[in-house]
C-alpha positions in Angstrom: 0.0 0.0 0.0 2.8 2.4 0.8 4.4 1.7 -2.6 1.1 2.5 -4.3 0.8 5.7 -2.3 4.3 6.7 -3.2 3.5 6.2 -6.9 0.4 8.5 -6.6 2.0 11.2 -4.5 5.4 11.4 -6.1 6.7 11.6 -9.6 10.2 11.0 -10.9 12.2 14.1 -11.8 11.8 13.5 -15.5 9.4 11.3 -17.6 10.5 10.4 -21.1 8.5 12.3 -23.7 6.9 14.7 -21.2 8.0 18.3 -20.8 9.7 19.0 -17.5 7.3 21.9 -16.8 4.3 19.5 -16.9 6.0 17.0 -14.6 6.8 19.8 -12.2 3.2 21.1 -12.3 1.7 17.7 -11.6 4.1 16.8 -8.8 2.9 16.9 -5.2 5.1 19.1 -3.1 5.7 19.5 0.6 3.5 21.7 2.6 4.5 24.5 5.0 5.9 22.7 8.1 3.9 25.0 10.4 0.7 23.6 8.9 1.5 19.9 9.2 -1.2 18.2 11.2 0.3 16.8 14.4 -2.9 15.1 15.5 -3.8 12.0 13.7 -2.9 10.7 10.2 -5.2 12.9 8.1 -3.4 15.6 6.0 -5.2 18.9 5.8 -2.8 20.9 3.7 -0.7 20.8 0.6 1.0 23.5 -1.5 -2.3 24.7 -3.1 -4.2 24.8 0.2 -1.6 26.7 2.1 -1.7 30.5 2.2 -0.3 31.8 -1.1 3.4 32.7 -0.9 4.2 36.5 -1.2 6.0 36.1 -4.5 2.9 34.5 -6.0 0.5 37.3 -5.0 0.6 39.0 -8.4 -3.0 39.9 -9.1 -3.2 43.7 -9.4 -6.1 46.1 -9.9 -5.6 45.7 -13.6 -5.7 41.9 -13.3 -9.1 42.0 -11.5 -10.4 44.6 -13.9 -9.4 42.6 -17.0 -10.7 39.4 -15.4 -14.2 40.9 -15.2 -14.0 42.4 -18.7 -13.1 39.1 -20.1 -15.6 37.2 -18.0 -18.5 39.5 -18.8 -17.9 39.9 -22.5 -18.7 36.4 -23.5 -21.3 34.1 -25.0 -23.0 33.2 -21.6 -23.5 36.8 -20.6 -24.6 37.8 -24.2 -27.6 35.4 -24.0 -28.5 35.9 -20.3 -31.6 38.0 -21.3 -33.1 35.1 -23.3 -34.7 33.4 -20.2 -36.0 36.7 -18.9 -37.8 37.6 -22.2 -39.0 34.0 -22.5 -40.5 34.5 -19.1 -42.7 37.3 -20.3 -40.7 40.4 -19.7 -40.4 43.1 -22.4 -36.9 44.1 -23.3 -36.5 47.2 -21.2 -37.8 45.4 -18.1 -35.1 42.7 -18.7 -32.4 45.4 -19.0 -33.5 47.0 -15.7 -33.4 43.6 -14.0 -30.0 42.8 -15.3 -28.5 46.1 -14.2 -29.9 45.8 -10.7 -29.0 42.1 -10.4 -25.4 42.7 -11.5 -25.0 45.6 -9.1 -26.1 43.4 -6.2 -23.9 40.6 -7.4 -20.9 42.8 -7.7 -21.2 44.0 -4.1 -21.6 40.4 -2.8 -18.5 39.4 -4.9 -16.2 42.0 -3.4 -17.7 41.4 0.0 -16.9 37.7 0.0 -13.5 38.3 -1.6 -12.3 40.3 1.3 -11.0 37.4 3.4 -9.1 35.8 0.6 -7.2 39.1 -0.1 -6.3 39.4 3.6 -5.4 35.8 4.6 -4.6 34.5 1.1 -6.5 31.2 1.5 -9.2 29.7 -0.7 -12.8 28.7 -0.3 -12.2 25.1 0.9 -10.0 26.3 3.8 -12.4 29.2 4.6 -15.3 26.9 4.9 -13.5 25.0 7.7 -13.8 28.0 9.9 -17.6 27.9 9.7 -18.5 24.3 9.1 -15.5 22.6 10.7 -12.7 20.7 9.0 -14.8 17.6 8.4 -18.1 19.4 8.0 -16.7 21.7 5.4 -16.1 18.7 3.0 -19.9 18.5 2.3 -20.3 21.9 0.7 -16.9 21.5 -1.0 -18.2 18.3 -2.5 -21.5 20.0 -3.7 -19.4 22.7 -5.4 -17.2 20.0 -7.1 -20.3 18.5 -8.8 -21.5 21.9 -10.0 -18.1 22.8 -11.3 -17.9 19.6 -13.4 -21.4 20.1 -14.9 -20.8 23.7 -15.8 -17.3 22.9 -17.2 -19.0 20.5 -19.6 -21.6 23.1 -20.6 -19.0 25.8 -21.2 -16.9 23.3 -23.2 -20.0 22.6 -25.4 -20.3 26.4 -26.1 -16.6 26.6 -27.0 -17.0 23.7 -29.4 -19.8 25.5 -31.2 -17.4 28.3 -32.0 -14.7 25.9 -33.2 -17.3 24.3 -35.5 -17.9 27.7 -37.0 -14.2 28.3 -37.4 -13.9 25.0 -39.3 -16.8 26.0 -41.5 -14.9 29.2 -42.5 -11.7 27.3 -43.1 -12.8 24.0 -44.7 -16.2 25.0 -46.1 -18.2 22.1 -47.5 -15.5 19.6 -46.7 -16.3 20.2 -43.1 -20.1 20.7 -43.2 -20.6 17.6 -45.4 -18.9 15.2 -42.9 -21.0 12.0 -42.8 -22.9 11.5 -39.6 -22.5 8.0 -38.3 -24.0 8.6 -34.8 -27.7 7.6 -34.0 -30.3 10.3 -33.4 -30.5 9.2 -29.8 -27.0 10.4 -29.2 -28.1 14.0 -29.3 -25.2 15.1 -31.5 -23.5 14.5 -34.8 -20.1 13.1 -35.9 -19.1 16.6 -37.1 -19.9 18.3 -33.8 -18.2 15.5 -31.8 -15.0 16.0 -33.8 -15.1 19.7 -33.0 -15.9 19.0 -29.4 -13.0 16.6 -29.0 -10.5 18.9 -30.6 -11.7 21.9 -28.5 -11.5 19.7 -25.4 -7.9 18.8 -26.2 -7.0 22.4 -26.8 -8.6 23.5 -23.5 -6.9 20.6 -21.6 -3.7 22.5 -21.9 -5.0 25.1 -19.4 -5.1 22.4 -16.7 -1.4 22.7 -16.1 -1.5 26.3 -15.0 -2.4 27.9 -11.7 -4.2 31.3 -11.4 -1.0 33.3 -10.9 0.5 31.7 -14.1 -2.3 32.5 -16.5 -2.8 36.2 -16.1 -1.8 36.7 -19.7 -4.9 34.8 -20.9 -7.2 37.1 -18.9 -5.4 40.2 -20.4 -5.6 38.7 -23.9 -9.3 38.0 -23.5 -10.0 41.5 -22.0 -8.4 43.2 -25.1 -9.9 41.0 -27.8 -13.4 39.8 -26.9 -15.0 43.3 -26.6 -14.0 43.8 -30.3 -15.8 40.6 -31.2 -18.9 41.6 -29.2 -19.0 45.1 -30.7 -18.4 43.8 -34.2 -21.3 41.3 -33.9 -23.5 44.0 -32.3 -22.8 46.7 -34.9 -23.3 44.2 -37.8 -26.7 43.3 -36.4 -27.7 47.0 -36.1 -26.5 47.8 -39.6 -27.9 44.7 -41.3 -31.3 45.1 -39.7 -31.6 48.8 -39.9 -32.2 48.9 -36.2 -33.8 46.6 -33.6 -37.4 47.6 -34.6 -40.2 47.4 -32.1 -38.7 44.4 -30.3 -41.9 42.4 -31.3 -39.8 39.4 -32.2 -38.8 39.1 -28.5 -42.4 39.2 -27.2 -43.6 36.0 -25.6 -47.2 35.1 -24.9 -47.9 34.2 -21.3 -50.7 32.0 -20.0 -50.9 33.5 -16.6 -54.4 34.6 -15.4 -52.9 37.1 -12.9 -53.0 40.8 -13.5 -50.4 42.2 -16.0 -48.8 44.3 -13.3 -48.3 41.3 -11.0 -46.8 39.2 -13.8 -44.4 42.0 -14.7 -43.4 42.7 -11.1 -42.6 39.1 -10.2 -41.0 38.6 -13.6 -38.6 41.4 -12.8 -37.9 40.0 -9.3 -37.2 36.6 -10.9 -35.0 38.2 -13.5 -32.9 40.0 -10.9 -32.4 36.7 -9.1 -31.4 35.0 -12.3 -29.0 37.8 -13.2 -27.2 37.3 -9.8 -27.3 33.6 -9.9 -26.5 33.2 -13.6 -23.5 35.6 -14.0 -22.3 36.0 -10.4 -23.6 33.0 -8.4 -20.8 30.5 -8.9 -18.1 33.2 -8.9 -19.3 34.8 -5.6 -18.6 31.6 -3.7 -15.3 31.0 -5.4 -14.0 34.6 -4.9 -11.5 33.6 -2.2 -9.9 31.2 -4.7 -9.1 34.3 -6.9 -8.6 37.1 -4.4 -6.0 35.0 -2.4 -3.6 35.9 -5.2 -4.2 39.7 -4.9 -1.1 41.8 -4.3 -3.0 44.1 -1.9 -6.5 44.0 -0.5 -7.6 47.1 -2.2 -6.6 45.7 -5.6 -9.6 43.3 -5.6 -12.0 45.9 -4.4 -11.1 48.6 -6.9 -10.5 46.3 -9.8 -13.7 44.4 -9.5 -16.0 47.4 -8.6 -14.6 49.3 -11.7 -15.6 46.5 -14.1 -18.1 44.0 -12.6 -21.2 46.2 -12.1 -21.4 47.6 -15.7 -19.5 45.2 -18.0 -21.9 42.2 -17.6 -25.0 44.5 -17.9 -23.6 46.2 -21.0 -23.0 42.8 -22.7 -26.4 41.4 -21.8 -28.0 44.6 -23.1 -26.2 44.2 -26.4 -27.4 40.6 -26.6 -31.1 41.7 -26.1 -30.8 44.4 -28.8 -28.9 42.1 -31.2 -31.6 39.3 -30.7 -34.3 41.8 -31.7 -32.2 42.7 -34.8 -31.9 39.1 -35.8 -35.7 38.9 -35.5 -36.0 41.7 -38.0 -33.4 40.0 -40.3 -34.6 36.4 -40.2 -37.9 36.5 -38.5 -36.7 34.6 -35.4 -34.7 36.0 -32.5 -31.3 34.4 -32.1 -29.8 34.7 -28.6 -26.6 32.8 -28.9 -23.6 34.5 -30.7 -22.7 31.1 -32.3 -26.2 30.9 -33.7 -25.9 34.4 -35.2 -22.6 33.6 -36.8 -24.0 30.3 -38.2 -26.9 32.2 -39.7 -24.6 34.8 -41.3 -22.6 32.0 -43.0 -25.8 30.3 -44.2 -26.9 33.6 -45.8 -23.6 34.8 -47.2 -20.6 32.5 -47.9 -18.3 34.9 -49.7 -14.6 35.1 -48.6 -14.8 38.4 -46.8 -17.8 37.3 -44.8 -16.1 34.0 -43.9 -12.9 35.8 -42.8 -14.9 38.2 -40.5 -16.9 35.3 -39.1 -13.7 33.4 -38.5 -12.1 36.2 -36.5 -15.2 36.7 -34.3 -15.7 32.9 -33.7 -12.0 32.4 -33.0 -12.0 35.2 -30.4 -15.1 33.8 -28.7 -13.6 30.3 -28.7 -10.4 31.5 -26.9 -12.6 33.5 -24.6 -14.4 30.3 -23.6 -11.1 28.8 -22.4 -10.6 31.7 -20.1 -14.2 31.5 -18.8 -13.9 27.8 -18.1 -10.5 28.2 -16.4 -11.6 30.9 -14.0 -15.2 29.8 -13.3 -14.9 26.0 -13.2 -11.3 24.6 -13.4 -9.8 26.7 -10.6 -12.7 26.2 -8.2 -12.8 22.4 -8.8 -9.0 22.2 -8.7 -8.9 23.9 -5.3 -11.9 22.0 -3.9 -10.6 18.6 -5.0 -7.3 19.3 -3.2 -9.3 19.7 0.0 -11.1 16.3 -0.6 -7.7 14.5 -0.8 -4.8 16.8 0.1 -2.3 13.9 0.1 -2.9 12.9 -3.5 -4.4 15.8 -5.4 -3.0 19.3 -6.0 -4.8 22.0 -8.1 -3.3 20.8 -11.4 -4.3 17.2 -10.8 -7.8 18.4 -9.8 -8.2 20.5 -12.9 -7.2 17.4 -15.0 -9.9 15.4 -13.2 -12.5 18.1 -13.9 -11.5 18.3 -17.5 -12.0 14.6 -18.0 -15.1 13.9 -15.9 -16.8 17.3 -16.6 -16.0 17.2 -20.3 -17.1 13.6 -21.0 -19.0 12.0 -18.2 -21.5 14.9 -17.9 -22.4 14.5 -21.6 -23.2 18.2 -22.1 -24.5 17.6 -25.6 -27.3 15.5 -24.1 -28.0 17.8 -21.2 -28.5 20.9 -23.3 -30.6 19.1 -25.9 -32.8 16.8 -23.8 -31.9 17.4 -20.2 -34.1 20.3 -19.4 -35.0 19.0 -15.9 -31.4 18.2 -15.0 -30.3 21.6 -16.2 -33.0 23.3 -14.1 -31.8 21.3 -11.2 -28.2 22.4 -11.6 -29.2 26.1 -12.2 -31.5 26.0 -9.2 -28.8 24.7 -7.0 -27.6 28.3 -6.7 -29.6 28.4 -3.5 -27.2 25.8 -2.0 -24.2 28.1 -2.9 -25.9 31.3 -1.9 -26.5 30.0 1.6 -22.8 29.1 2.0 -21.9 32.6 1.0 -24.3 34.1 3.6 -22.9 32.0 6.4 -19.3 32.8 5.5 -20.0 36.5 5.4 -21.9 36.4 8.7 -19.0 34.6 10.3 -16.3 37.0 8.9 -17.9 40.4 9.5 -20.4 39.9 12.3 -19.1 37.0 14.5 -15.3 37.0 14.3 -14.6 40.6 13.2 -12.3 39.3 10.5 -9.9 37.6 12.9 -8.8 34.0 12.1 -6.0 31.8 13.4 -4.8 30.2 10.2 -2.8 27.4 11.8 -6.0 26.0 13.4 -7.6 25.6 10.0 -5.1 22.8 9.2 -5.3 20.6 12.3 -7.2 17.7 13.8 -6.4 19.0 17.3 -9.5 18.4 19.5 -8.7 21.7 21.2 -8.4 23.6 17.9 -10.4 26.8 17.5 -12.4 25.4 14.6 -12.7 21.7 15.5 -16.1 22.2 17.2 -17.8 18.8 17.7 -15.5 16.2 16.2 -14.8 18.5 13.2 -18.5 19.5 12.6 -20.2 22.8 13.5 -23.9 22.3 14.2 -24.7 26.0 14.1 -23.5 26.3 10.5 -25.6 23.3 9.5 -28.7 24.5 11.1 -28.3 27.9 9.3 -27.6 26.0 6.1 -30.7 23.9 6.3 -32.8 27.0 7.1 -31.4 28.9 4.2 -32.2 26.1 1.8 -35.5 25.1 3.2 -37.4 28.4 2.5 -36.9 28.5 -1.3 -36.7 24.7 -1.7 -40.4 24.1 -2.5 -40.1 26.5 -5.4 -37.0 24.7 -6.5 -39.0 21.4 -6.6 -41.6 23.2 -8.7 -39.0 23.9 -11.4 -38.3 20.2 -11.5 -41.9 19.3 -12.3 -43.7 19.0 -8.9 -47.0 20.3 -10.3 -48.5 21.2 -6.9 -45.6 23.6 -6.4 -45.2 24.8 -10.0 -47.9 27.5 -10.2 -46.0 30.6 -11.7 -47.3 33.0 -9.1 -48.0 30.5 -6.3 -46.4 31.1 -2.9 -43.6 28.6 -3.4 -42.6 30.1 -6.7 -42.7 33.6 -5.5 -40.2 32.8 -2.8 -38.1 30.9 -5.2 -38.0 33.9 -7.6 -35.8 35.4 -4.8 -34.1 32.1 -4.2 -30.4 33.2 -4.2 -30.9 36.3 -2.1 -33.4 34.5 0.2 -30.9 31.6 0.9 -28.0 34.0 1.3 -29.5 36.4 3.8 -31.5 33.7 5.7 -28.3 31.6 6.2 -26.4 34.8 7.3 -29.1 35.8 9.7 -29.7 32.4 11.3 -26.0 31.7 11.7 -25.3 35.1 13.2 -28.2 34.8 15.7 -27.2 31.3 16.7 -23.6 32.4 17.3 -24.8 35.3 19.4 -27.2 33.2 21.5 -24.8 30.2 21.9 -21.3 31.5 21.0 -18.7 28.9 20.0 -15.9 28.6 22.5 -13.4 30.2 20.2 -15.3 33.4 19.3 -14.6 35.6 22.3 -10.9 35.6 21.6 -11.4 36.9 18.0 -14.0 39.5 19.1 -11.7 41.1 21.6 -9.3 42.2 18.8 -9.8 45.1 16.4 -11.1 44.3 13.0 -8.7 42.0 10.9 -5.9 42.3 13.4 -5.0 38.7 12.8 -4.8 39.5 9.1 -1.6 41.3 9.7 0.1 38.1 10.7 1.9 35.9 8.2 1.7 32.1 8.5 3.6 31.0 5.5 6.5 28.7 4.7 8.7 29.3 7.7 7.7 33.0 8.0 6.0 34.1 11.2 5.8 37.9 11.4 3.6 40.9 11.0 3.0 43.1 8.1 3.2 46.9 8.3 0.1 48.7 9.5 -0.8 49.8 5.9 -3.0 47.3 4.2 -1.4 48.3 0.9 2.0 47.2 1.9 2.3 43.4 2.5 6.0 42.9 3.1 6.7 40.2 5.6 8.9 41.2 8.6 10.5 38.1 10.1 10.5 37.9 13.9 13.9 38.9 15.4 13.6 36.0 17.8 13.1 33.6 14.8 16.2 35.0 13.1 18.2 34.4 16.3 
């Protein structure tokens, strides 16, 4: 058994035919000796779970700004208005809902990213402070499943753009590929070839960590706005304007008053805007902000870009969809669908070249989206599930393989409507986690955490609670999920709960916010009424006092009083 473990944990210095950089990325490395668990055999840390080293904290204000520009100007955000209009909203109501939802999401994002920028630890370590070391593995496992599903879906969208690129390059030689797959497969031979090639291209990103792939975020931020603007301007010019937006109108069957339908439609759209664009990213913010150079970098960089960039892109998508309704009689919400329609209408060389450029930029952009939104969170989460055997690179490889193939996204998006509704609705599970984490950080512990105790099985550890589980967090978690859960079941086909304006669905229309603030309130009240034994120590200190202490690879000192200067000063006693 020890021999097998050694084969999994360690790798030889070189492997014939494999670049040394890849071998080094996959290799498991020793953790900080100060964070080695001295109580029991379980390992709670590795290089990717430890606080980020000072030399790797290279995300600046510009990095966070470009991250949100690249993240927002993409295919998913472009088509976010489709579900809102399909739900009965007129175009300007959808725009208003998107703007409000994205503003709220931006605030929650920055709020939850604060701890990561101070202590430089990620989500799976943070969750130990509230749920306990063992208890935190349950929400980490839930997020792993969501990451894999959404990785597959985003890979599917990327393959759509690669298919268009091949149409432009190879023409009929590509489009006339014989389909040898049965109709029940939900796809074609041509698309599966494109999907496989795109998956292989994207697999290369698995070997990078967030501090190593900043250049991709910058590239995406500089290129994808041109692609979005180009497609948007073409739609306006070709159609002569969006017209009356009649092509976006959807007939509703509700017998309720028009005002009530619109009001609850806007409420639901605000919730969808938060959950759709920001939901997964809010929970995973510490995984990104832990690499920030200074705490204010993540605040300034994200607030300068996040509130408006996603709203602007979604607005362009709504207007462009109306333009396509004028052009072809049917509104097309997906940028890949618009490009495909352009090629079907005009196949001359100039058009093919323009479509090629736009599709290629969107395709590269999908790699960046999947890396930030799915690969990194899964990579970090999986290291917490098995710190002895999995680092972030190995975790990202697992996500790429399982999420890309076992989740069969081509089936889910074509015939898996109930499953997709289930995955989308599980935002209430993540929102509740965010609320509990925020309540613990800002209202219970005043931002003071003892990092060493997050990596130990010591029964007397500050976050060990009851055998590694924290009952207050789980009570708050259950309460936060319970309130919107009946409406969630309604979306899955439980007819008694599925009435569009019934009580269950009205609560679910506010599902993400309901679960977030219910979890926060219940957790805060429980900790005030029955404080955990370790809280008083943290509350006696000024806000984030412990954040000035470094616990990192042999360094045990304090930073200067300015939060903008994070140079480590080694203890004189330690030097001696």
